Phi, psi and omega in degrees: 000140183246134177229143176242125182238115180268154176203162176107354181286175176158195180261134183211147181286154171308136185087356180275182184232151174216156174232116178264143179237152177216107179260129180257132180226165177101196187275094178220133177281196183301145183260132172280264182270150171227158180184186183227136171243170171212154181222116175273163184299130178077006180240169178280167177275127188239151177296142170250302181202151175226159179214135182272178179292334175271014173068027174274127184250148178225143184226150167290151189297326185293347181242000178302131180086351181244325183252145176225124175261145179210168178213150173240100189294334181293328180261000186050046185230141177237143183239158172220108176274124186240122179235166180049049186292145179241154176309327183286354175275354178301122180181171168275126181255131182242133176261162178219157173219131186244114177294158176294145167063025172219168176260011183284143174227122176266144180237150170277177182278346180095150179225129186280135172238122181236126181246106185202149179264000000 
């Protein structure tokens, strides 16, 4: 069984910062891509950022220059550093992990990020 546990969400004022973490545990072989999606109320789950095993990162345009994704492969952990947060960043953030050579994608349970004054 594979588990992804996110942490670091919360309430922050506009312009503030948060750092999300996602730790992967359980029976999983080497991980290829990891990343973050988010889902606001009444909306679909959308990509935020991904990072490959070679640490090549990709971001949605709306977070470029404000968010940074990173990973610690030894710890099977992915991070999302979020700065200059805006109210429109408010959502539940989900991490994912993709094992090599499969079409499987594992998901975390989500962590709430609320940007409000």
